[in-house]
N, CA and C atoms as an extended XYZ file, in Angstrom:
252
Properties=species:S:1:pos:R:3:atomname:S:1:resname:S:1:resid:I:1 pbc="F F F"
N       341.701       72.239       56.890 N   MET     1
C       342.685       72.553       55.888 CA  MET     1
C       342.007       73.394       54.810 C   MET     1
N       342.535       74.548       54.542 N   ALA     2
C       341.967       75.440       53.530 CA  ALA     2
C       342.354       74.957       52.140 C   ALA     2
N       341.429       75.119       51.216 N   GLN     3
C       341.695       74.725       49.835 CA  GLN     3
C       341.787       75.961       48.975 C   GLN     3
N       342.735       75.950       48.040 N   ASP     4
C       342.745       76.995       47.028 CA  ASP     4
C       341.545       76.739       46.143 C   ASP     4
N       340.944       77.788       45.667 N   SER     5
C       339.779       77.578       44.820 CA  SER     5
C       339.776       78.577       43.682 C   SER     5
N       339.006       78.253       42.689 N   ALA     6
C       338.831       79.118       41.529 CA  ALA     6
C       337.402       78.959       41.053 C   ALA     6
N       336.936       79.942       40.349 N   VAL     7
C       335.593       79.876       39.787 CA  VAL     7
C       335.693       79.216       38.422 C   VAL     7
N       334.856       78.223       38.209 N   LEU     8
C       334.800       77.520       36.937 CA  LEU     8
C       333.457       77.846       36.300 C   LEU     8
N       333.498       78.484       35.169 N   GLN     9
C       332.256       78.843       34.495 CA  GLN     9
C       331.937       77.790       33.446 C   GLN     9
N       330.747       77.231       33.561 N   VAL    10
C       330.309       76.182       32.648 CA  VAL    10
C       328.922       76.546       32.144 C   VAL    10
N       328.726       76.424       30.861 N   ARG    11
C       327.406       76.702       30.294 CA  ARG    11
C       326.579       75.417       30.308 C   ARG    11
N       325.482       75.461       31.041 N   LEU    12
C       324.544       74.343       31.118 CA  LEU    12
C       323.145       74.884       30.918 C   LEU    12
N       322.298       74.049       30.334 N   ASP    13
C       320.917       74.506       30.273 CA  ASP    13
C       320.319       74.393       31.674 C   ASP    13
N       319.306       75.150       31.931 N   GLU    14
C       318.749       75.270       33.282 CA  GLU    14
C       318.247       73.929       33.819 C   GLU    14
N       317.638       73.108       32.961 N   ARG    15
C       317.128       71.805       33.437 CA  ARG    15
C       318.270       70.901       33.878 C   ARG    15
N       319.353       70.864       33.118 N   LEU    16
C       320.496       70.036       33.489 CA  LEU    16
C       321.138       70.554       34.774 C   LEU    16
N       321.257       71.853       34.893 N   LYS    17
C       321.820       72.461       36.102 CA  LYS    17
C       320.992       72.079       37.325 C   LYS    17
N       319.680       72.166       37.220 N   GLN    18
C       318.809       71.826       38.346 CA  GLN    18
C       318.869       70.331       38.649 C   GLN    18
N       318.897       69.494       37.617 N   ALA    19
C       318.985       68.048       37.829 CA  ALA    19
C       320.296       67.683       38.531 C   ALA    19
N       321.389       68.349       38.150 N   PHE    20
C       322.681       68.098       38.787 CA  PHE    20
C       322.639       68.506       40.257 C   PHE    20
N       322.096       69.676       40.533 N   ALA    21
C       321.996       70.147       41.921 CA  ALA    21
C       321.129       69.206       42.748 C   ALA    21
N       320.000       68.763       42.189 N   ASP    22
C       319.124       67.825       42.906 CA  ASP    22
C       319.847       66.511       43.191 C   ASP    22
N       320.577       66.003       42.199 N   ALA    23
C       321.315       64.753       42.382 CA  ALA    23
C       322.390       64.909       43.453 C   ALA    23
N       323.069       66.033       43.462 N   ALA    24
C       324.103       66.274       44.471 CA  ALA    24
C       323.496       66.269       45.866 C   ALA    24
N       322.383       66.954       46.040 N   TRP    25
C       321.745       67.001       47.355 CA  TRP    25
C       321.263       65.613       47.775 C   TRP    25
N       320.744       64.816       46.826 N   ARG    26
C       320.324       63.446       47.152 CA  ARG    26
C       321.514       62.617       47.621 C   ARG    26
N       322.695       62.898       47.084 N   ASP    27
C       323.903       62.181       47.492 CA  ASP    27
C       324.552       62.806       48.725 C   ASP    27
N       323.831       63.690       49.382 N   SER    28
C       324.295       64.346       50.616 CA  SER    28
C       325.576       65.140       50.411 C   SER    28
N       325.658       65.830       49.314 N   THR    29
C       326.791       66.711       49.068 CA  THR    29
C       326.268       67.987       48.428 C   THR    29
N       327.143       68.922       48.243 N   THR    30
C       326.756       70.167       47.578 CA  THR    30
C       327.046       70.033       46.087 C   THR    30
N       326.413       70.841       45.267 N   PRO    31
C       326.756       70.807       43.842 CA  PRO    31
C       328.245       71.066       43.600 C   PRO    31
N       328.829       71.995       44.343 N   SER    32
C       330.261       72.259       44.149 CA  SER    32
C       331.101       71.062       44.590 C   SER    32
N       330.684       70.385       45.652 N   GLY    33
C       331.402       69.185       46.090 CA  GLY    33
C       331.311       68.066       45.065 C   GLY    33
N       330.127       67.903       44.482 N   ALA    34
C       329.945       66.879       43.451 CA  ALA    34
C       330.778       67.211       42.219 C   ALA    34
N       330.784       68.475       41.825 N   LEU    35
C       331.568       68.883       40.660 CA  LEU    35
C       333.063       68.709       40.926 C   LEU    35
N       333.493       69.030       42.133 N   ARG    36
C       334.900       68.844       42.510 CA  ARG    36
C       335.281       67.365       42.392 C   ARG    36
N       334.409       66.472       42.880 N   ALA    37
C       334.682       65.035       42.796 CA  ALA    37
C       334.748       64.575       41.341 C   ALA    37
N       333.857       65.099       40.504 N   LEU    38
C       333.885       64.755       39.080 CA  LEU    38
C       335.182       65.216       38.422 C   LEU    38
N       335.605       66.424       38.743 N   VAL    39
C       336.841       66.958       38.159 CA  VAL    39
C       338.037       66.134       38.630 C   VAL    39
N       338.073       65.788       39.919 N   GLN    40
C       339.175       64.980       40.442 CA  GLN    40
C       339.222       63.616       39.757 C   GLN    40
N       338.057       62.995       39.582 N   ALA    41
C       338.003       61.694       38.908 CA  ALA    41
C       338.473       61.816       37.463 C   ALA    41
N       338.082       62.886       36.802 N   TYR    42
C       338.499       63.111       35.413 CA  TYR    42
C       340.014       63.271       35.321 C   TYR    42
N       340.580       64.037       36.236 N   VAL    43
C       342.033       64.260       36.237 CA  VAL    43
C       342.770       62.947       36.503 C   VAL    43
N       342.293       62.155       37.475 N   ARG    44
C       342.930       60.858       37.757 CA  ARG    44
C       342.897       59.960       36.524 C   ARG    44
N       341.736       59.877       35.874 N   GLU    45
C       341.603       59.027       34.693 CA  GLU    45
C       342.490       59.530       33.555 C   GLU    45
N       342.568       60.840       33.396 N   SER    46
C       343.426       61.407       32.363 CA  SER    46
C       344.887       61.055       32.619 C   SER    46
N       345.304       61.108       33.872 N   ARG    47
C       346.688       60.746       34.219 CA  ARG    47
C       346.948       59.268       33.960 C   ARG    47
N       345.957       58.419       34.266 N   ARG    48
C       346.112       56.986       33.987 CA  ARG    48
C       346.259       56.738       32.489 C   ARG    48
N       345.427       57.414       31.701 N   LYS    49
C       345.512       57.261       30.243 CA  LYS    49
C       346.883       57.690       29.734 C   LYS    49
N       347.382       58.796       30.254 N   GLU    50
C       348.695       59.282       29.825 CA  GLU    50
C       349.793       58.306       30.242 C   GLU    50
N       349.683       57.738       31.440 N   ALA    51
C       350.676       56.761       31.890 CA  ALA    51
C       350.647       55.522       30.994 C   ALA    51
N       349.438       55.065       30.619 N   ARG    52
C       349.344       53.918       29.707 CA  ARG    52
C       349.951       54.255       28.349 C   ARG    52
N       349.688       55.468       27.869 N   ARG    53
C       350.244       55.893       26.584 CA  ARG    53
C       351.772       55.910       26.646 C   ARG    53
N       352.302       56.466       27.733 N   GLN    54
C       353.757       56.513       27.900 CA  GLN    54
C       354.338       55.099       27.982 C   GLN    54
N       353.637       54.199       28.674 N   SER    55
C       354.111       52.817       28.786 CA  SER    55
C       354.162       52.143       27.422 C   SER    55
N       353.138       52.398       26.605 N   ARG    56
C       353.139       51.822       25.253 CA  ARG    56
C       354.308       52.369       24.435 C   ARG    56
N       354.589       53.655       24.583 N   LEU    57
C       355.717       54.247       23.860 CA  LEU    57
C       357.039       53.624       24.297 C   LEU    57
N       357.190       53.440       25.601 N   VAL    58
C       358.422       52.836       26.120 CA  VAL    58
C       358.544       51.403       25.620 C   VAL    58
N       357.438       50.654       25.678 N   ALA    59
C       357.473       49.255       25.248 CA  ALA    59
C       357.777       49.131       23.757 C   ALA    59
N       357.374       50.113       22.971 N   ALA    60
C       357.594       50.063       21.525 CA  ALA    60
C       358.967       50.589       21.114 C   ALA    60
N       359.679       51.193       22.031 N   ALA    61
C       360.986       51.780       21.707 CA  ALA    61
C       361.998       50.677       21.393 C   ALA    61
N       362.955       50.978       20.520 N   PRO    62
C       363.971       49.977       20.164 CA  PRO    62
C       364.779       49.504       21.375 C   PRO    62
N       364.977       50.368       22.345 N   ASP    63
C       365.746       50.008       23.538 CA  ASP    63
C       364.822       49.788       24.734 C   ASP    63
N       363.662       49.194       24.493 N   ALA    64
C       362.643       49.028       25.533 CA  ALA    64
C       363.159       48.224       26.720 C   ALA    64
N       363.902       47.150       26.461 N   ASP    65
C       364.398       46.321       27.568 CA  ASP    65
C       365.313       47.120       28.493 C   ASP    65
N       366.201       47.901       27.907 N   GLU    66
C       367.112       48.722       28.712 CA  GLU    66
C       366.331       49.779       29.491 C   GLU    66
N       365.362       50.410       28.835 N   THR    67
C       364.551       51.439       29.487 CA  THR    67
C       363.763       50.852       30.650 C   THR    67
N       363.147       49.692       30.440 N   GLU    68
C       362.377       49.056       31.514 CA  GLU    68
C       363.273       48.657       32.677 C   GLU    68
N       364.490       48.217       32.389 N   ALA    69
C       365.435       47.877       33.459 CA  ALA    69
C       365.799       49.119       34.268 C   ALA    69
N       366.013       50.241       33.592 N   LEU    70
C       366.314       51.492       34.297 CA  LEU    70
C       365.133       51.932       35.156 C   LEU    70
N       363.926       51.818       34.627 N   ILE    71
C       362.728       52.183       35.392 CA  ILE    71
C       362.619       51.309       36.631 C   ILE    71
N       362.849       50.006       36.482 N   ALA    72
C       362.785       49.091       37.625 CA  ALA    72
C       363.833       49.457       38.666 C   ALA    72
N       365.041       49.799       38.221 N   ASP    73
C       366.095       50.204       39.156 CA  ASP    73
C       365.690       51.444       39.942 C   ASP    73
N       365.123       52.420       39.262 N   VAL    74
C       364.699       53.653       39.926 CA  VAL    74
C       363.575       53.360       40.911 C   VAL    74
N       362.625       52.510       40.515 N   GLN    75
C       361.534       52.167       41.422 CA  GLN    75
C       362.055       51.426       42.644 C   GLN    75
N       363.005       50.498       42.430 N   ASP    76
C       363.596       49.775       43.554 CA  ASP    76
C       364.313       50.729       44.498 C   ASP    76
N       365.010       51.710       43.951 N   LEU    77
C       365.701       52.705       44.762 CA  LEU    77
C       364.694       53.498       45.588 C   LEU    77
N       363.599       53.895       44.975 N   GLY    78
C       362.559       54.636       45.691 CA  GLY    78
C       361.937       53.808       46.799 C   GLY    78
N       361.717       52.508       46.535 N   ASP    79
C       361.157       51.623       47.556 CA  ASP    79
C       362.114       51.482       48.732 C   ASP    79
N       363.412       51.358       48.441 N   ALA    80
C       364.415       51.222       49.500 CA  ALA    80
C       364.472       52.480       50.357 C   ALA    80
N       364.377       53.649       49.724 N   GLU    81
C       364.414       54.907       50.471 CA  GLU    81
C       363.174       55.071       51.337 C   GLU    81
N       362.023       54.618       50.867 N   SER    82
C       360.796       54.784       51.646 CA  SER    82
C       360.776       53.859       52.856 C   SER    82
N       361.519       52.751       52.788 N   ARG    83
C       361.574       51.826       53.917 CA  ARG    83
C       362.519       52.301       55.009 C   ARG    83
N       363.486       53.154       54.660 N   SER    84
C       364.480       53.589       55.654 CA  SER    84
C       364.010       54.773       56.444 C   SER    84
């Protein structure tokens, strides 16, 4: 499966760059593969943080009970559709 790719320019001092490359090779991956994994992990964590933030906003809303009931209904609908 082909991946879309882009060049990411990052300023690192030479010692850190070499240490990162050495660590990647020790982990049996390429520096670009290690960086890709780091970026993916960062994006996942950022999405989790945003979801927690949104949940806190919903819970703090004056109509939180109604909103949570609607969310549960939508989730139940999605679960029912995935089973069929």
